[in-house]
KEGU-792201 format. One record per residue (C-alpha): residue number from 1; residue in three letters; chain; z, x, y. Coordinates in Angstrom, 1 decimal, decimal comma. Example, Ala and Ser with C-alpha at 12.3 -4.5 7.8 and 13.67 -1.06 7.14 Angstrom:
<rs>
(r 1; ALA; A; (7,8; 12,3; -4,5))
(r 2; SER; A; (7,1; 13,7; -1,1))
</rs>
This chain:
<rs>
(r 1; UNK; A; (6,4; -5,0; 30,2))
(r 2; UNK; A; (7,3; -6,0; 33,7))
(r 3; UNK; A; (9,7; -3,4; 35,3))
(r 4; UNK; A; (11,4; -4,7; 38,4))
(r 5; UNK; A; (13,1; -2,4; 40,9))
(r 6; UNK; A; (16,3; -4,1; 42,0))
(r 7; UNK; A; (18,2; -2,9; 45,1))
(r 8; UNK; A; (21,7; -4,1; 45,9))
(r 9; UNK; A; (23,1; -4,7; 49,4))
(r 10; UNK; A; (24,8; -1,2; 49,3))
(r 11; UNK; A; (21,5; 0,4; 48,4))
(r 12; UNK; A; (22,1; 0,9; 44,7))
(r 13; UNK; A; (18,8; 0,8; 42,7))
(r 14; UNK; A; (18,2; -0,2; 39,1))
(r 15; UNK; A; (15,1; -0,7; 37,0))
(r 16; UNK; A; (15,2; -4,0; 35,2))
(r 17; UNK; A; (13,3; -5,5; 32,3))
(r 18; UNK; A; (14,2; -9,2; 31,8))
(r 19; UNK; A; (14,2; -10,3; 28,2))
(r 20; UNK; A; (15,8; -13,7; 27,6))
(r 21; UNK; A; (14,8; -14,1; 24,0))
(r 22; UNK; A; (18,1; -12,6; 22,8))
(r 23; UNK; A; (21,5; -13,1; 24,5))
(r 24; UNK; A; (22,2; -9,4; 24,9))
(r 25; UNK; A; (22,2; -7,1; 28,0))
(r 26; UNK; A; (21,8; -3,4; 27,6))
(r 27; UNK; A; (22,7; -1,0; 30,5))
(r 28; UNK; A; (22,0; 2,6; 30,7))
(r 29; UNK; A; (23,2; 4,8; 33,5))
(r 30; UNK; A; (23,3; 8,5; 34,2))
(r 31; UNK; A; (25,0; 10,7; 36,8))
(r 32; UNK; A; (23,5; 14,1; 37,6))
(r 33; UNK; A; (25,8; 16,9; 36,5))
(r 34; UNK; A; (26,7; 17,4; 32,8))
(r 35; UNK; A; (28,1; 20,3; 31,0))
(r 36; UNK; A; (26,5; 22,9; 33,3))
(r 37; UNK; A; (29,1; 21,7; 35,8))
(r 38; UNK; A; (32,1; 22,8; 33,6))
(r 39; UNK; A; (34,3; 25,2; 35,5))
(r 40; UNK; A; (34,4; 28,8; 34,2))
(r 41; UNK; A; (37,4; 29,0; 31,9))
(r 42; UNK; A; (37,5; 25,2; 31,4))
(r 43; UNK; A; (34,3; 24,7; 29,4))
(r 44; UNK; A; (34,3; 21,4; 27,6))
(r 45; UNK; A; (35,5; 19,4; 30,6))
(r 46; UNK; A; (32,4; 17,1; 30,7))
(r 47; UNK; A; (32,5; 16,4; 27,0))
(r 48; UNK; A; (36,3; 15,7; 27,1))
(r 49; UNK; A; (35,9; 13,4; 30,1))
(r 50; UNK; A; (33,1; 11,5; 28,2))
(r 51; UNK; A; (35,2; 11,2; 25,1))
(r 52; UNK; A; (37,9; 9,4; 27,2))
(r 53; UNK; A; (35,6; 6,8; 28,7))
(r 54; UNK; A; (37,1; 3,9; 26,7))
(r 55; UNK; A; (40,5; 5,4; 26,4))
(r 56; UNK; A; (42,1; 3,3; 29,1))
(r 57; UNK; A; (41,3; 2,3; 32,7))
(r 58; UNK; A; (43,0; 0,4; 35,5))
(r 59; UNK; A; (46,1; -1,5; 34,2))
(r 60; UNK; A; (45,0; -1,2; 30,5))
(r 61; UNK; A; (46,1; 1,8; 28,4))
(r 62; UNK; A; (43,9; 2,9; 25,5))
(r 63; UNK; A; (44,9; 0,3; 23,0))
(r 64; UNK; A; (44,8; -2,6; 25,4))
(r 65; UNK; A; (41,4; -1,5; 26,9))
(r 66; UNK; A; (39,8; -1,4; 23,5))
(r 67; UNK; A; (41,2; -4,8; 22,5))
(r 68; UNK; A; (39,8; -6,3; 25,7))
(r 69; UNK; A; (36,5; -4,6; 24,9))
(r 70; UNK; A; (36,4; -6,1; 21,4))
(r 71; UNK; A; (37,2; -9,5; 22,7))
(r 72; UNK; A; (34,4; -9,2; 25,3))
(r 73; UNK; A; (31,9; -8,4; 22,5))
(r 74; UNK; A; (30,8; -5,3; 24,2))
(r 75; UNK; A; (30,2; -1,7; 23,3))
(r 76; UNK; A; (30,5; 1,3; 25,7))
(r 77; UNK; A; (29,9; 5,0; 25,3))
(r 78; UNK; A; (29,6; 8,0; 27,5))
(r 79; UNK; A; (28,0; 11,4; 26,6))
(r 80; UNK; A; (27,7; 14,6; 28,5))
(r 81; UNK; A; (24,5; 16,6; 28,1))
(r 82; UNK; A; (23,6; 19,8; 29,9))
(r 83; UNK; A; (22,2; 18,3; 33,1))
(r 84; UNK; A; (23,5; 14,7; 33,1))
(r 85; UNK; A; (26,3; 12,4; 32,1))
(r 86; UNK; A; (24,8; 9,4; 30,2))
(r 87; UNK; A; (26,5; 6,0; 29,8))
(r 88; UNK; A; (25,4; 3,1; 27,6))
(r 89; UNK; A; (26,7; -0,4; 27,5))
(r 90; UNK; A; (25,7; -3,3; 25,2))
(r 91; UNK; A; (27,1; -6,8; 25,9))
(r 92; UNK; A; (26,7; -10,4; 25,0))
(r 93; UNK; A; (25,2; -12,1; 28,1))
(r 94; UNK; A; (27,5; -15,1; 27,7))
(r 95; UNK; A; (30,6; -12,8; 28,0))
(r 96; UNK; A; (29,2; -10,6; 30,7))
(r 97; UNK; A; (31,9; -11,4; 33,2))
(r 98; UNK; A; (34,5; -9,8; 31,0))
(r 99; UNK; A; (32,3; -6,9; 30,0))
(r 100; UNK; A; (31,3; -6,1; 33,5))
(r 101; UNK; A; (34,9; -6,2; 34,6))
(r 102; UNK; A; (35,8; -3,6; 31,9))
(r 103; UNK; A; (32,9; -1,4; 32,8))
(r 104; UNK; A; (33,8; -1,5; 36,4))
(r 105; UNK; A; (37,3; -0,3; 35,5))
(r 106; UNK; A; (36,0; 2,5; 33,2))
(r 107; UNK; A; (33,7; 3,7; 36,0))
(r 108; UNK; A; (36,1; 3,5; 38,9))
(r 109; UNK; A; (39,6; 3,8; 37,5))
(r 110; UNK; A; (39,8; 5,9; 34,4))
(r 111; UNK; A; (43,4; 6,6; 33,4))
(r 112; UNK; A; (43,2; 10,0; 31,7))
(r 113; UNK; A; (46,6; 9,5; 30,1))
(r 114; UNK; A; (48,1; 12,5; 28,3))
(r 115; UNK; A; (48,2; 10,9; 24,8))
(r 116; UNK; A; (44,5; 10,1; 24,6))
(r 117; UNK; A; (43,6; 13,4; 26,2))
(r 118; UNK; A; (45,6; 15,3; 23,5))
(r 119; UNK; A; (44,0; 13,2; 20,7))
(r 120; UNK; A; (40,4; 13,5; 21,9))
(r 121; UNK; A; (40,9; 17,2; 22,6))
(r 122; UNK; A; (42,3; 17,7; 19,1))
(r 123; UNK; A; (39,2; 16,0; 17,6))
(r 124; UNK; A; (36,9; 18,3; 19,6))
(r 125; UNK; A; (38,8; 21,4; 18,6))
(r 126; UNK; A; (38,7; 20,3; 15,0))
(r 127; UNK; A; (34,9; 20,2; 15,2))
(r 128; UNK; A; (34,8; 23,6; 16,8))
(r 129; UNK; A; (37,0; 25,1; 14,1))
(r 130; UNK; A; (34,9; 23,5; 11,4))
(r 131; UNK; A; (31,8; 25,0; 12,9))
(r 132; UNK; A; (33,2; 28,6; 12,8))
(r 133; UNK; A; (32,0; 29,1; 9,3))
(r 134; UNK; A; (28,7; 27,2; 9,7))
(r 135; UNK; A; (25,8; 29,7; 9,7))
(r 136; UNK; A; (23,6; 27,4; 11,8))
(r 137; UNK; A; (26,3; 26,8; 14,4))
(r 138; UNK; A; (27,1; 30,5; 14,6))
(r 139; UNK; A; (23,4; 31,2; 14,9))
(r 140; UNK; A; (22,9; 28,6; 17,6))
(r 141; UNK; A; (25,6; 30,2; 19,8))
(r 142; UNK; A; (24,1; 33,6; 19,3))
(r 143; UNK; A; (20,6; 32,3; 20,1))
(r 144; UNK; A; (21,7; 30,6; 23,3))
(r 145; UNK; A; (23,4; 33,8; 24,5))
(r 146; UNK; A; (20,3; 35,8; 23,7))
(r 147; UNK; A; (17,8; 33,6; 25,5))
(r 148; UNK; A; (19,9; 32,5; 28,4))
(r 149; UNK; A; (22,3; 35,3; 29,0))
(r 150; UNK; A; (25,2; 34,4; 31,2))
(r 151; UNK; A; (23,6; 31,2; 32,6))
(r 152; UNK; A; (25,5; 28,0; 32,0))
(r 153; UNK; A; (22,7; 27,0; 29,5))
(r 154; UNK; A; (24,2; 29,5; 27,1))
(r 155; UNK; A; (27,6; 27,8; 26,9))
(r 156; UNK; A; (28,6; 25,4; 24,3))
(r 157; UNK; A; (28,9; 21,9; 25,8))
(r 158; UNK; A; (32,0; 21,0; 23,8))
(r 159; UNK; A; (33,9; 24,1; 25,0))
(r 160; UNK; A; (36,0; 26,5; 23,0))
(r 161; UNK; A; (39,5; 26,6; 21,4))
(r 162; UNK; A; (40,6; 28,7; 24,3))
(r 163; UNK; A; (39,2; 26,6; 27,2))
(r 164; UNK; A; (40,1; 23,1; 26,1))
(r 165; UNK; A; (43,9; 23,4; 26,1))
(r 166; UNK; A; (43,8; 24,4; 29,8))
(r 167; UNK; A; (42,2; 21,2; 30,9))
(r 168; UNK; A; (44,8; 18,9; 32,6))
(r 169; UNK; A; (44,6; 15,2; 33,7))
(r 170; UNK; A; (44,3; 16,3; 37,3))
(r 171; UNK; A; (41,3; 18,5; 36,3))
(r 172; UNK; A; (39,6; 15,5; 34,8))
(r 173; UNK; A; (40,3; 13,3; 37,8))
(r 174; UNK; A; (38,8; 15,9; 40,1))
(r 175; UNK; A; (35,8; 16,3; 37,8))
(r 176; UNK; A; (35,2; 12,6; 37,6))
(r 177; UNK; A; (35,4; 12,3; 41,4))
(r 178; UNK; A; (32,8; 15,1; 41,8))
(r 179; UNK; A; (30,3; 13,6; 39,3))
(r 180; UNK; A; (30,7; 9,8; 39,6))
(r 181; UNK; A; (29,0; 9,2; 42,9))
(r 182; UNK; A; (26,1; 7,1; 44,0))
(r 183; UNK; A; (23,6; 9,7; 45,2))
(r 184; UNK; A; (23,3; 11,2; 41,7))
(r 185; UNK; A; (23,1; 7,8; 39,9))
(r 186; UNK; A; (20,2; 6,3; 37,9))
(r 187; UNK; A; (20,5; 2,8; 36,2))
(r 188; UNK; A; (18,3; 0,9; 33,7))
(r 189; UNK; A; (19,0; -2,6; 32,6))
(r 190; UNK; A; (17,2; -4,5; 29,8))
(r 191; UNK; A; (18,0; -8,0; 28,5))
(r 192; UNK; A; (19,2; -11,5; 29,3))
(r 193; UNK; A; (20,0; -11,1; 33,0))
(r 194; UNK; A; (17,9; -11,9; 36,1))
(r 195; UNK; A; (17,3; -9,8; 39,2))
(r 196; UNK; A; (19,6; -11,8; 41,5))
(r 197; UNK; A; (22,5; -11,6; 39,1))
(r 198; UNK; A; (22,0; -7,9; 38,6))
(r 199; UNK; A; (21,8; -7,2; 42,3))
(r 200; UNK; A; (25,4; -8,6; 42,7))
(r 201; UNK; A; (26,6; -6,7; 39,6))
(r 202; UNK; A; (25,3; -3,4; 40,8))
(r 203; UNK; A; (27,7; -3,4; 43,8))
(r 204; UNK; A; (30,5; -4,7; 41,6))
(r 205; UNK; A; (30,1; -1,8; 39,2))
(r 206; UNK; A; (29,0; 1,1; 41,4))
(r 207; UNK; A; (29,5; 0,0; 45,0))
(r 208; UNK; A; (33,0; 1,5; 45,4))
(r 209; UNK; A; (32,1; 5,0; 44,0))
(r 210; UNK; A; (31,8; 7,9; 46,5))
(r 211; UNK; A; (28,5; 8,1; 48,3))
(r 212; UNK; A; (27,9; 11,8; 47,5))
(r 213; UNK; A; (28,5; 14,1; 44,5))
(r 214; UNK; A; (30,2; 17,4; 44,8))
(r 215; UNK; A; (28,2; 19,6; 42,4))
(r 216; UNK; A; (28,2; 23,3; 41,9))
(r 217; UNK; A; (24,7; 24,7; 42,4))
(r 218; UNK; A; (23,1; 25,8; 39,1))
(r 219; UNK; A; (19,9; 27,9; 39,4))
(r 220; UNK; A; (17,0; 27,4; 37,1))
(r 221; UNK; A; (16,5; 29,9; 34,3))
(r 222; UNK; A; (13,6; 30,5; 32,0))
(r 223; UNK; A; (14,5; 31,5; 28,4))
(r 224; UNK; A; (14,1; 35,2; 27,6))
(r 225; UNK; A; (11,3; 35,3; 25,0))
(r 226; UNK; A; (9,9; 38,1; 22,9))
(r 227; UNK; A; (13,1; 38,8; 20,9))
(r 228; UNK; A; (14,2; 38,4; 17,3))
(r 229; UNK; A; (17,7; 36,9; 16,8))
(r 230; UNK; A; (18,9; 37,0; 13,2))
(r 231; UNK; A; (22,1; 35,6; 11,6))
(r 232; UNK; A; (22,1; 37,0; 8,1))
(r 233; UNK; A; (23,6; 34,8; 5,3))
(r 234; UNK; A; (22,9; 34,7; 1,6))
(r 235; UNK; A; (21,4; 31,2; 1,7))
(r 236; UNK; A; (18,9; 29,6; -0,6))
(r 237; UNK; A; (17,0; 28,3; 2,4))
(r 238; UNK; A; (16,1; 30,1; 5,7))
(r 239; UNK; A; (15,9; 28,2; 9,0))
(r 240; UNK; A; (13,2; 29,4; 11,4))
(r 241; UNK; A; (13,0; 28,6; 15,1))
(r 242; UNK; A; (10,3; 29,9; 17,4))
(r 243; UNK; A; (10,3; 29,4; 21,2))
(r 244; UNK; A; (7,3; 29,6; 23,6))
(r 245; UNK; A; (7,3; 28,6; 27,3))
(r 246; UNK; A; (7,5; 24,9; 28,1))
(r 247; UNK; A; (6,2; 22,6; 30,8))
(r 248; UNK; A; (8,1; 20,4; 33,2))
(r 249; UNK; A; (6,9; 16,7; 33,5))
(r 250; UNK; A; (6,0; 17,3; 37,1))
(r 251; UNK; A; (3,5; 20,1; 36,3))
(r 252; UNK; A; (-0,2; 19,3; 36,7))
(r 253; UNK; A; (-0,9; 20,4; 33,1))
(r 254; UNK; A; (2,0; 18,4; 31,5))
(r 255; UNK; A; (-0,2; 15,9; 29,6))
(r 256; UNK; A; (-2,4; 18,7; 28,4))
(r 257; UNK; A; (0,7; 20,4; 27,0))
(r 258; UNK; A; (1,9; 17,1; 25,5))
(r 259; UNK; A; (-1,4; 16,7; 23,6))
(r 260; UNK; A; (-1,3; 20,4; 22,6))
(r 261; UNK; A; (2,1; 20,0; 21,1))
(r 262; UNK; A; (1,1; 16,8; 19,2))
(r 263; UNK; A; (-1,9; 18,6; 17,7))
(r 264; UNK; A; (0,1; 21,8; 16,9))
(r 265; UNK; A; (3,2; 20,2; 15,3))
(r 266; UNK; A; (4,4; 17,1; 17,1))
(r 267; UNK; A; (2,4; 14,6; 14,9))
(r 268; UNK; A; (4,3; 15,0; 11,7))
(r 269; UNK; A; (1,7; 14,2; 9,0))
(r 270; UNK; A; (-1,5; 15,3; 10,7))
(r 271; UNK; A; (-0,5; 18,4; 12,7))
(r 272; UNK; A; (-2,0; 21,9; 12,1))
(r 273; UNK; A; (1,4; 23,3; 11,2))
(r 274; UNK; A; (2,0; 20,5; 8,7))
(r 275; UNK; A; (-1,4; 21,1; 7,2))
(r 276; UNK; A; (-1,1; 24,9; 6,8))
(r 277; UNK; A; (2,6; 25,2; 5,9))
(r 278; UNK; A; (3,2; 22,2; 3,7))
(r 279; UNK; A; (0,0; 20,6; 2,6))
(r 280; UNK; A; (-1,9; 23,8; 1,7))
(r 281; UNK; A; (0,9; 26,0; 0,6))
(r 282; UNK; A; (4,0; 23,9; -0,1))
(r 283; UNK; A; (6,3; 26,3; 1,7))
(r 284; UNK; A; (8,4; 23,8; 3,6))
(r 285; UNK; A; (9,2; 20,1; 3,4))
(r 286; UNK; A; (9,4; 19,8; 7,2))
(r 287; UNK; A; (7,7; 21,8; 10,0))
(r 288; UNK; A; (7,3; 20,5; 13,5))
(r 289; UNK; A; (7,0; 21,4; 17,2))
(r 290; UNK; A; (8,7; 19,9; 20,2))
(r 291; UNK; A; (7,9; 20,2; 23,9))
(r 292; UNK; A; (11,1; 20,5; 26,1))
(r 293; UNK; A; (11,6; 21,3; 29,8))
(r 294; UNK; A; (11,7; 25,0; 29,2))
(r 295; UNK; A; (10,4; 25,6; 25,7))
(r 296; UNK; A; (7,8; 24,7; 23,1))
(r 297; UNK; A; (9,9; 24,9; 20,0))
(r 298; UNK; A; (8,6; 25,2; 16,4))
(r 299; UNK; A; (11,2; 24,6; 13,6))
(r 300; UNK; A; (11,1; 24,7; 9,9))
(r 301; UNK; A; (13,1; 25,5; 6,8))
(r 302; UNK; A; (11,8; 27,3; 3,7))
(r 303; UNK; A; (12,9; 29,0; 0,5))
(r 304; UNK; A; (14,5; 32,3; 1,6))
(r 305; UNK; A; (12,1; 34,4; -0,6))
(r 306; UNK; A; (9,2; 32,7; 1,3))
(r 307; UNK; A; (10,6; 33,1; 4,8))
(r 308; UNK; A; (8,6; 36,1; 5,8))
(r 309; UNK; A; (5,4; 34,5; 4,6))
(r 310; UNK; A; (6,2; 31,2; 6,3))
(r 311; UNK; A; (6,9; 32,9; 9,6))
(r 312; UNK; A; (3,7; 34,8; 9,3))
(r 313; UNK; A; (1,7; 31,6; 8,7))
(r 314; UNK; A; (3,4; 29,8; 11,6))
(r 315; UNK; A; (2,5; 32,7; 13,9))
(r 316; UNK; A; (-1,1; 32,8; 12,7))
(r 317; UNK; A; (-1,5; 29,1; 13,3))
(r 318; UNK; A; (-0,1; 29,4; 16,8))
(r 319; UNK; A; (-2,2; 32,5; 17,5))
(r 320; UNK; A; (-5,4; 30,7; 16,5))
(r 321; UNK; A; (-4,5; 27,7; 18,7))
(r 322; UNK; A; (-3,8; 30,1; 21,6))
(r 323; UNK; A; (-7,2; 31,8; 21,2))
(r 324; UNK; A; (-9,4; 28,8; 20,3))
(r 325; UNK; A; (-7,5; 25,7; 21,2))
(r 326; UNK; A; (-7,9; 22,4; 19,4))
(r 327; UNK; A; (-11,2; 20,8; 18,3))
(r 328; UNK; A; (-12,7; 17,7; 20,0))
(r 329; UNK; A; (-11,8; 15,6; 16,9))
(r 330; UNK; A; (-8,2; 16,7; 17,0))
(r 331; UNK; A; (-7,9; 15,8; 20,7))
(r 332; UNK; A; (-9,4; 12,4; 20,1))
(r 333; UNK; A; (-7,1; 11,7; 17,2))
(r 334; UNK; A; (-4,1; 12,9; 19,2))
(r 335; UNK; A; (-4,9; 10,7; 22,2))
(r 336; UNK; A; (-5,1; 7,7; 19,9))
(r 337; UNK; A; (-1,8; 8,6; 18,3))
(r 338; UNK; A; (0,1; 9,2; 21,5))
(r 339; UNK; A; (-1,1; 6,1; 23,2))
(r 340; UNK; A; (-0,8; 3,8; 20,2))
(r 341; UNK; A; (2,6; 5,0; 18,9))
(r 342; UNK; A; (4,3; 4,9; 22,3))
(r 343; UNK; A; (5,4; 1,3; 22,2))
(r 344; UNK; A; (6,8; 1,7; 18,7))
(r 345; UNK; A; (8,5; 5,0; 19,2))
(r 346; UNK; A; (9,9; 4,5; 22,7))
(r 347; UNK; A; (9,9; 0,8; 23,4))
(r 348; UNK; A; (11,0; -0,8; 20,1))
(r 349; UNK; A; (14,3; -2,3; 21,2))
(r 350; UNK; A; (16,1; -3,3; 24,3))
(r 351; UNK; A; (18,3; -0,2; 23,9))
(r 352; UNK; A; (15,4; 2,1; 23,5))
(r 353; UNK; A; (13,6; 0,6; 26,5))
(r 354; UNK; A; (16,7; 1,1; 28,6))
(r 355; UNK; A; (17,0; 4,7; 27,5))
(r 356; UNK; A; (13,3; 5,3; 28,3))
(r 357; UNK; A; (13,5; 3,8; 31,7))
(r 358; UNK; A; (16,5; 5,9; 32,5))
(r 359; UNK; A; (14,7; 9,1; 31,3))
(r 360; UNK; A; (11,8; 8,2; 33,5))
(r 361; UNK; A; (14,0; 7,9; 36,6))
(r 362; UNK; A; (15,7; 11,2; 35,9))
(r 363; UNK; A; (12,4; 12,9; 35,8))
(r 364; UNK; A; (11,3; 11,1; 39,0))
(r 365; UNK; A; (8,6; 9,0; 37,5))
(r 366; UNK; A; (7,3; 5,9; 39,3))
(r 367; UNK; A; (8,1; 2,4; 38,1))
(r 368; UNK; A; (4,5; 1,9; 36,9))
(r 369; UNK; A; (4,6; 5,0; 34,7))
(r 370; UNK; A; (4,1; 3,1; 31,5))
(r 371; UNK; A; (0,9; 1,6; 32,8))
(r 372; UNK; A; (-0,4; 5,0; 34,1))
(r 373; UNK; A; (0,6; 7,0; 31,1))
(r 374; UNK; A; (-2,3; 5,9; 28,8))
(r 375; UNK; A; (-4,8; 6,6; 31,6))
(r 376; UNK; A; (-3,3; 10,0; 32,3))
(r 377; UNK; A; (-3,5; 11,0; 28,6))
(r 378; UNK; A; (-7,1; 9,6; 28,3))
(r 379; UNK; A; (-8,3; 11,7; 31,2))
(r 380; UNK; A; (-7,2; 15,0; 29,7))
(r 381; UNK; A; (-10,2; 17,1; 28,7))
(r 382; UNK; A; (-10,6; 19,5; 25,9))
(r 383; UNK; A; (-11,0; 22,3; 28,4))
(r 384; UNK; A; (-7,6; 21,5; 29,9))
(r 385; UNK; A; (-5,8; 21,5; 26,5))
(r 386; UNK; A; (-7,4; 24,8; 25,6))
(r 387; UNK; A; (-6,2; 26,2; 28,9))
(r 388; UNK; A; (-2,7; 25,0; 28,2))
(r 389; UNK; A; (-2,8; 26,5; 24,7))
(r 390; UNK; A; (-3,8; 29,9; 26,1))
(r 391; UNK; A; (-1,2; 29,7; 28,9))
(r 392; UNK; A; (1,8; 28,7; 26,7))
(r 393; UNK; A; (1,1; 30,2; 23,3))
(r 394; UNK; A; (-0,2; 33,6; 24,2))
(r 395; UNK; A; (3,3; 34,7; 25,1))
(r 396; UNK; A; (5,4; 36,5; 22,5))
(r 397; UNK; A; (8,0; 34,0; 21,2))
(r 398; UNK; A; (11,7; 34,3; 20,8))
(r 399; UNK; A; (12,5; 33,9; 17,1))
(r 400; UNK; A; (15,7; 32,8; 15,4))
(r 401; UNK; A; (16,2; 33,4; 11,7))
(r 402; UNK; A; (19,2; 32,0; 9,8))
(r 403; UNK; A; (19,3; 33,3; 6,2))
(r 404; UNK; A; (18,9; 36,5; 4,3))
(r 405; UNK; A; (17,2; 39,4; 6,1))
(r 406; UNK; A; (13,4; 38,7; 6,3))
(r 407; UNK; A; (11,7; 40,1; 3,3))
(r 408; UNK; A; (15,0; 41,0; 1,7))
(r 409; UNK; A; (14,2; 39,3; -1,6))
(r 410; UNK; A; (10,7; 40,6; -1,7))
(r 411; UNK; A; (11,5; 44,2; -1,5))
</rs>
């Protein structure tokens, strides 16, 4: 896969993969910011703004804009995550003039009319109300408060019933002005477009945005581990989540941690957790681990009368991994899996390629990352993975239990 770095006259940079086999262009873009930038008392601002992305821009109100979008054969969406605002556009290359024109309006001249604001806000509030009796949603809120305290990471991205009504059109315009600026922008383009055409399009789309963002500083925080968080409900199944420390992609032991996670629970059908929890004992249909920026998470669901046993087995598997690490055979198989499955899992479509390229830019990877990745994984030694296991898994985890009290049905 040939990744080109395209730079416009105004200095806007995008990563491009040309693919002229299908007449489609996929664009992914991201602005640094996200729900952590929501002002105190107006939580949900970023999500509400994202929900209004195709609800009118420039001279077109909501209905007119979406009719134009349909005629252009394009799809656009915007989503606010904790650290970034992500946009996605898919268009027919033969109608790209119309699609690019609409995208330019959505980026530079959103309307934030009161009618669409009220409708989108009502939809979000409805979801919030619907989650008030959902044990898992209640537990998630409790879990975030427990492990992150008062940090913005503990807040719900969609806001609250109390915060959303106070958000005004002028609030949204100011928030958009602060976030949608060129210094916090990353762009990935995949499909039926060449570098020269894209170079012109970049300035058309993003060239008139402010040069610099106005972001509120958000300090880094590590999750508070070593605690048990329970949300007791009389449910037939208990959900278990365990959190150990994570590793950032820039860390020198990142690939060792990636391999460790794959061996522990990331490789669905061959991991240690799958073997011990499901294959040998049939305690759960699904058990897995995931490596995030700040946590290594293990999740599973099991019959409530087996929850204490399942939790004990998970902890035993992790403890053994921390003390002894993986075997040479496990490491060899994991390397083969992670290298071989990458193209299928991450690069299977133009949309997934654009998403992956965007993610690499956000995490400050080089344009040749895909070529170097296999070599980096291949160079990891068994000693390094064992060191990562000891470093990450020796900590006392934070544990979330959603279901009847542990052991309640055994006593």
